C-alpha positions as CSV (number, residue, x, y, z in Angstrom):
1,M,0.0,-0.2,-0.1
2,R,1.4,3.3,-1.2
3,I,1.2,6.1,1.8
4,V,2.1,9.6,2.0
5,V,2.1,11.6,5.1
6,Q,0.9,15.2,5.2
7,K,1.2,17.6,8.3
8,F,-0.3,20.9,8.4
9,G,0.5,23.4,11.0
10,G,-1.6,26.1,12.3
11,S,-0.9,28.8,10.1
12,S,-2.4,26.7,7.7
13,L,-5.3,25.7,9.0
14,S,-6.1,29.6,10.7
15,T,-9.2,30.1,9.0
16,V,-12.0,28.2,7.5
17,D,-11.1,29.1,3.8
18,H,-7.3,27.9,4.5
19,I,-9.2,24.5,5.8
20,R,-10.9,24.1,2.7
21,R,-7.5,24.9,0.4
22,V,-5.7,22.2,2.8
23,A,-8.8,19.8,2.1
24,E,-8.5,20.3,-1.9
25,R,-4.5,19.9,-1.7
26,V,-5.2,16.9,0.1
27,A,-7.9,15.2,-2.2
28,A,-5.3,16.3,-4.9
29,T,-2.6,14.0,-3.5
30,R,-4.7,11.4,-3.0
31,S,-6.3,11.4,-6.7
32,L,-2.5,11.0,-8.0
33,G,-2.8,7.4,-6.4
34,P,-1.5,7.1,-2.9
35,N,-3.2,6.6,0.2
36,V,-2.8,9.7,2.3
37,V,-2.9,10.2,5.7
38,V,-3.1,13.8,7.3
39,V,-1.8,15.4,11.2
40,V,-2.9,18.6,12.0
41,S,-2.2,21.2,14.4
42,A,-4.4,23.4,16.3
43,M,-6.0,26.2,14.4
44,G,-3.8,29.7,14.3
45,D,-3.1,30.8,17.7
46,T,-5.7,28.7,19.6
47,T,-2.6,26.7,21.5
48,D,-1.4,30.3,23.1
49,H,-5.6,31.2,24.0
50,L,-5.9,28.1,25.9
51,L,-2.3,28.0,27.3
52,G,-3.0,31.8,28.2
53,L,-6.6,30.8,29.9
54,M,-5.2,28.5,32.4
55,R,-2.3,30.7,33.2
56,A,-5.1,33.2,33.7
57,L,-6.4,30.7,36.8
58,G,-2.8,30.9,38.7
59,T,0.6,30.6,38.2
60,R,1.2,26.9,39.3
61,V,-0.6,25.2,36.5
62,P,-1.5,21.4,37.0
63,P,0.4,20.3,34.3
64,R,-1.9,16.9,33.6
65,E,-5.2,19.1,33.3
66,L,-3.0,21.8,31.0
67,D,-2.4,18.8,28.8
68,A,-6.0,17.7,28.6
69,L,-7.1,21.6,27.8
70,L,-4.5,21.7,25.1
71,A,-4.8,18.6,23.3
72,T,-8.5,19.8,22.4
73,G,-6.8,22.5,19.8
74,E,-6.0,20.1,17.6
75,Q,-9.0,18.0,17.9
76,V,-11.0,21.0,16.4
77,S,-8.9,21.0,13.4
78,T,-9.4,17.0,12.7
79,A,-13.2,17.5,13.0
80,L,-12.9,20.7,10.6
81,L,-10.7,18.9,8.2
82,A,-12.5,15.2,7.8
83,A,-15.7,17.5,7.3
84,A,-14.1,19.8,4.8
85,L,-12.8,16.4,2.8
86,Q,-15.9,14.8,3.3
87,I,-18.0,17.9,1.8
88,I,-15.8,17.9,-1.1
89,G,-16.6,14.4,-2.1
90,C,-13.2,12.8,-0.5
91,P,-14.0,9.8,2.3
92,A,-12.3,11.2,5.9
93,R,-12.8,10.2,9.3
94,S,-11.1,12.3,12.2
95,F,-8.4,10.7,15.1
96,T,-7.3,11.9,18.4
97,G,-4.0,10.8,19.1
98,W,-4.8,7.9,21.2
99,Q,-7.6,7.0,18.8
100,A,-4.8,7.0,16.3
101,G,-3.0,4.5,18.3
102,I,-0.4,6.8,19.8
103,T,1.1,5.9,23.3
104,T,3.7,8.1,25.4
105,D,5.7,8.2,28.3
106,R,3.9,9.7,31.1
107,V,6.1,13.5,30.9
108,A,2.9,15.8,31.1
109,G,4.1,18.6,28.7
110,K,7.3,16.9,26.9
111,A,6.0,14.0,26.9
112,R,7.4,11.2,24.3
113,I,6.1,8.3,22.0
114,V,7.1,5.3,22.8
115,A,4.8,2.9,20.8
116,V,2.1,3.1,17.4
117,D,-0.5,0.9,17.4
118,T,-1.1,1.7,13.7
119,A,-4.2,-1.2,13.3
120,R,-7.1,1.0,13.4
121,L,-5.3,3.7,10.8
122,R,-4.8,0.9,8.7
123,G,-8.2,-0.3,9.0
124,A,-9.4,3.4,8.2
125,L,-6.8,3.1,5.0
126,E,-8.1,0.0,3.7
127,A,-11.6,0.9,4.0
128,G,-10.5,3.7,1.5
129,W,-10.6,7.1,4.1
130,V,-8.1,9.7,4.9
131,P,-7.3,9.7,8.4
132,V,-7.1,13.3,9.9
133,V,-4.9,12.8,13.1
134,A,-4.7,15.3,16.0
135,G,-1.1,15.6,16.2
136,F,1.1,16.6,19.3
137,Q,-0.7,14.2,21.7
138,G,-1.3,10.8,22.7
139,I,-1.9,8.7,26.1
140,S,0.3,7.6,28.8
141,P,0.3,3.7,29.9
142,D,-2.1,5.3,32.5
143,G,-4.9,6.2,30.4
144,D,-4.3,10.2,30.8
145,V,-3.8,12.6,27.7
146,T,-0.5,13.8,27.2
147,T,0.9,16.4,24.7
148,L,4.4,16.2,22.9
149,G,5.7,19.9,23.4
150,R,6.0,22.9,21.1
151,G,5.8,21.3,17.6
152,G,5.0,18.3,18.5
153,S,2.5,17.8,15.3
154,D,5.9,17.1,13.6
155,T,7.1,14.3,15.5
156,T,3.7,12.7,15.1
157,A,3.7,13.2,11.6
158,V,7.3,11.4,11.4
159,A,6.6,8.9,13.5
160,L,3.5,8.0,11.4
161,A,5.4,7.9,8.6
162,A,7.9,5.3,10.4
163,V,5.4,2.9,11.6
164,L,3.3,2.5,8.1
165,Q,6.4,2.7,6.0
166,A,5.3,6.0,4.1
167,E,6.8,7.0,0.9
168,A,7.0,10.5,1.8
169,C,6.7,12.6,4.8
170,E,5.5,16.3,3.7
171,I,5.6,19.0,6.5
172,F,3.3,22.0,5.6
173,S,3.3,25.3,7.0
174,D,3.8,29.3,5.9
175,V,6.8,29.1,4.7
176,E,8.4,27.6,1.3
177,G,10.8,25.5,3.4
178,V,14.5,26.2,5.4
179,Y,15.7,29.1,4.9
180,T,19.9,30.6,5.1
181,A,17.7,32.7,8.0
182,D,14.5,33.9,9.0
183,P,13.1,35.6,5.5
184,R,11.4,38.0,8.5
185,V,14.5,39.0,9.5
186,V,16.6,38.9,6.5
187,S,15.2,39.4,3.7
188,E,18.0,38.3,1.3
189,A,17.4,34.8,3.2
190,R,17.2,32.0,0.7
191,R,15.9,28.6,0.9
192,I,18.4,25.4,1.0
193,P,17.1,22.7,-1.6
194,I,18.7,19.9,0.6
195,I,19.7,19.4,4.1
196,A,21.5,16.7,5.9
197,Y,20.0,15.8,9.4
198,D,22.6,16.9,11.5
199,E,22.6,20.3,10.4
200,M,18.8,20.7,10.7
201,M,18.7,19.1,13.8
202,E,20.7,22.0,15.0
203,I,18.7,24.4,13.1
204,A,16.2,23.5,14.8
205,H,17.4,23.8,17.9
206,L,18.7,26.8,17.8
207,G,15.6,28.4,17.2
208,A,14.4,27.8,13.9
209,Q,10.4,27.5,13.5
210,V,9.8,25.1,10.6
211,L,10.5,22.1,11.8
212,Q,10.9,20.5,16.0
213,I,13.8,18.8,16.7
214,R,12.4,15.9,18.0
215,A,10.5,15.2,14.7
216,V,14.4,15.7,12.8
217,E,16.0,13.4,15.3
218,C,13.4,10.9,14.8
219,A,13.5,11.1,11.0
220,A,17.0,10.4,11.4
221,M,16.6,7.9,13.6
222,N,13.9,6.1,11.6
223,G,15.2,6.5,8.1
224,V,12.1,9.4,7.0
225,T,13.0,12.0,4.6
226,I,11.1,15.0,5.6
227,T,10.1,17.6,3.0
228,A,9.5,21.0,4.4
229,R,6.7,23.1,1.8
230,S,4.6,25.8,2.0
231,T,0.7,25.4,1.5
232,F,0.2,28.1,0.0
233,T,2.5,27.6,-2.9
234,D,3.6,24.7,-5.1
235,G,7.5,25.2,-4.3
236,S,9.8,21.8,-3.9
237,G,10.9,23.4,-0.5
238,T,13.3,22.0,1.1
239,R,14.4,18.1,1.4
240,I,15.6,17.3,4.6
241,T,17.6,13.7,4.5
242,S,20.8,11.8,5.3
243,A,24.1,12.3,3.9
244,E,24.2,9.2,2.0
245,E,21.4,10.5,0.5
246,M,22.9,13.8,-0.3
247,A,25.3,12.4,-1.9
248,K,23.1,10.0,-4.6
249,M,21.5,12.9,-5.2
250,R,24.5,14.3,-6.5
251,G,25.3,11.6,-8.6
252,G,28.3,10.4,-6.6
253,G,30.8,12.6,-7.3
254,F,33.7,13.5,-4.9
255,V,33.4,16.0,-2.4
256,E,36.0,16.8,0.1
257,S,33.8,19.8,2.3
258,G,30.8,21.6,1.7
259,A,29.7,25.4,2.5
260,V,31.5,26.8,5.8
261,A,27.9,28.0,6.8
262,R,24.5,26.8,5.7
263,A,22.1,29.3,8.2
264,V,21.9,31.5,10.9
265,A,19.3,30.8,13.3
266,H,18.4,32.4,16.4
267,D,16.0,32.2,19.6
268,R,14.2,35.7,21.5
269,D,13.3,34.0,24.7
270,V,16.2,32.8,26.6
271,A,17.3,33.1,30.1
272,K,20.6,33.1,31.9
273,L,20.9,31.5,35.3
274,A,23.9,31.1,37.8
275,L,25.4,29.9,40.6
276,C,27.9,31.9,42.4
277,G,30.7,30.8,44.7
278,V,29.9,27.3,44.1
279,P,32.7,25.1,46.5
280,D,35.1,23.5,43.7
281,R,34.9,19.7,44.8
282,P,33.4,16.6,42.7
283,G,30.1,16.1,42.3
284,I,28.6,19.9,42.6
285,A,27.6,20.1,39.1
286,M,26.1,16.9,39.2
287,R,23.6,17.8,42.1
288,V,22.9,20.8,40.0
289,F,22.0,19.6,36.6
290,Q,20.3,16.4,38.1
291,A,17.8,18.8,39.8
292,L,17.1,20.5,36.7
293,A,16.8,17.5,34.7
294,E,14.1,16.2,37.8
295,R,12.0,19.4,36.5
296,N,12.5,18.3,32.9
297,V,14.4,21.4,32.3
298,N,16.3,21.2,29.0
299,V,20.0,23.1,29.7
300,D,21.7,24.8,26.8
301,M,25.0,26.7,27.2
302,I,27.2,26.1,30.1
303,I,30.3,28.1,31.7
304,Q,31.9,27.2,34.9
305,S,34.4,30.1,35.5
306,Q,37.7,28.7,36.7
307,S,38.5,28.3,40.9
308,R,39.5,31.2,42.8
309,D,39.9,30.8,46.5
310,G,38.5,27.2,45.9
311,K,35.1,28.4,44.5
312,N,33.7,28.9,40.8
313,D,30.6,29.9,39.4
314,I,28.1,27.9,36.8
315,A,26.5,29.7,34.3
316,F,23.8,28.0,31.9
317,T,20.8,29.0,29.7
318,V,17.5,27.4,29.5
319,A,14.5,28.2,27.1
320,G,12.6,31.5,28.8
321,D,9.2,29.2,29.8
322,D,11.6,27.2,31.4
323,L,13.1,29.9,33.7
324,E,10.8,29.7,36.9
325,A,11.3,26.0,37.2
326,A,15.1,26.4,36.7
327,R,15.1,29.3,39.6
328,E,13.1,26.8,42.3
329,A,15.7,24.0,41.4
330,L,18.1,26.6,41.7
331,E,17.5,28.0,45.1
332,V,17.2,24.6,46.4
333,V,20.1,23.0,45.2
334,S,22.3,26.4,45.8
335,A,21.3,25.4,49.8
336,V,22.5,22.2,49.6
337,V,25.8,22.9,48.0
338,G,26.4,25.8,49.8
339,A,26.4,28.7,47.0
340,D,26.9,31.9,47.7
341,A,23.9,33.1,45.8
342,T,21.9,32.7,42.9
343,L,21.0,34.8,39.6
344,A,18.5,34.5,37.3
345,A,17.6,36.3,34.0
346,A,15.2,36.9,31.3
347,G,15.7,39.7,28.2
348,F,18.8,37.5,26.3
349,G,18.5,36.0,22.6
350,K,20.5,33.3,21.1
351,V,22.2,33.8,17.8
352,S,24.0,31.0,15.9
353,L,25.7,29.7,12.8
354,I,25.5,26.2,11.4
355,G,27.4,24.1,9.2
356,A,29.0,20.8,8.8
357,G,31.9,22.5,6.9
358,M,32.6,24.7,10.3
359,A,34.8,21.9,11.6
360,S,37.4,22.0,8.8
361,H,37.8,26.2,8.3
362,P,39.7,27.8,10.5
363,G,38.6,31.4,11.4
364,V,34.6,30.9,11.4
365,A,34.5,31.9,15.0
366,G,36.7,35.3,14.4
367,T,34.4,36.2,11.6
368,M,31.1,35.7,13.6
369,F,32.5,37.9,16.5
370,A,33.8,40.3,14.0
371,A,30.7,41.0,12.9
372,L,28.5,41.5,16.2
373,A,31.9,43.7,17.8
374,E,31.2,45.7,14.2
375,E,27.5,46.3,15.2
376,G,27.9,47.0,18.7
377,I,26.3,43.9,19.9
378,N,27.9,42.5,23.0
379,I,28.5,38.8,23.5
380,D,27.5,37.0,26.8
381,M,28.2,33.7,26.8
382,I,29.7,31.7,23.8
383,S,29.0,27.7,22.9
384,T,30.4,25.8,20.2
385,S,30.2,22.4,18.3
386,E,31.9,21.0,15.8
387,I,29.2,22.3,13.1
388,K,28.1,25.7,15.2
389,I,28.8,28.5,17.2
390,S,26.1,30.1,19.3
391,C,26.3,33.5,21.1
392,L,24.1,35.0,23.7
393,V,23.4,38.6,23.3
394,E,20.5,41.1,24.4
395,Q,17.3,40.2,23.5
396,G,16.7,44.1,21.4
397,A,19.8,43.1,19.4
398,I,19.0,39.8,18.0
399,D,17.6,41.0,14.4
400,R,21.2,43.1,14.0
401,A,23.0,40.1,14.8
402,V,21.4,37.6,12.3
403,R,21.9,40.2,9.7
404,S,25.7,40.9,10.5
405,V,26.3,37.6,10.7
406,H,24.0,36.3,7.4
407,R,26.0,38.8,5.6
408,A,29.6,37.9,6.8
409,F,29.4,34.9,5.6
410,G,27.8,35.2,2.2
411,L,24.6,33.4,3.1
412,D,22.7,35.8,0.6
413,R,24.7,34.1,-2.1
414,P,22.7,31.3,-4.3
415,E,25.4,28.9,-4.1
416,T,25.8,29.3,-0.4
417,G,22.0,27.9,0.1
418,S,22.2,25.0,-2.4
419,A,23.2,21.4,-1.7
């Protein structure tokens, strides 16, 4: 059975007219021969609206009830799109995440998919229906509704493509693919036709909104090639695949290294925390980051200062949404380890340069730092890996930082954004 999985984001479903357009697109794909499984996000800003309603009740939001509330957004989309498909003569059925057989772990708000029972979906396909599945959600072993975190519908789509052995997994949004930078910030940004999993994971992790990082990880682990495309145009989009597949598409020609940089990503909502005057002895860092992990807080940049007078400072960053949880964890562990003080501050952003070619080209960091210095932008923290350099800067400097780094590495030139 030929199967194509198509996922449509919130901007693609923000109005009734948009939902009708998506229905026509799905029906057109089905008319070409393959069976189609659709995954949907909540309409427009529905998730933010629902989150606002819950937070209006108080600062201590019950995670289980929040998941139960947020999951309703996708259910609205499934019912409307399934109805729109039926109205134009395309048989369809709506499915919640748990009706589609998606089981997750028990971590509310950041659940991970642990199993997918495809029996009901396959039954619908064999009956000639288009299953319209609510993304972003599943059910825990205890029978509780869970959500997969921001962008979790992407992960739903990739997981279904993997278990159904789909021939294609298409992620539709309001942009035409992956760009060398956010086109809303850099008008000269160019679409990247094809990109490897590892580079895309860094781009997703470092702030780009095109794909959720967990979806890319899932795709890499299961050999699922993703095409990121626009709902509103017929462009070819960006193909996210393995380095081996990229080599095949080049015709097998020898290439020693690619472009130095492929993209500049940014994140506008980063918080910085620090534990000051920490005794310099084994096990302290373990206690600090174990406490954060127990609260499901992901840590990004980490800097430990050189020991002085038997003490040092540990600074790190987290997503803005995790600031309060991280602050609470840090205050508890501070008393345990005997730190002098704790600091926590919002108002930061992160600008990152990504490219597999960076590992073999000297001078990349210097060029990036020079570009920021020319704009008078101060760097608060720096983090590096073989294929990325990230700088923490003030929130208000993000746009200037992205434009200056994009320009410094010639990412506005067509050849730089190509495979």
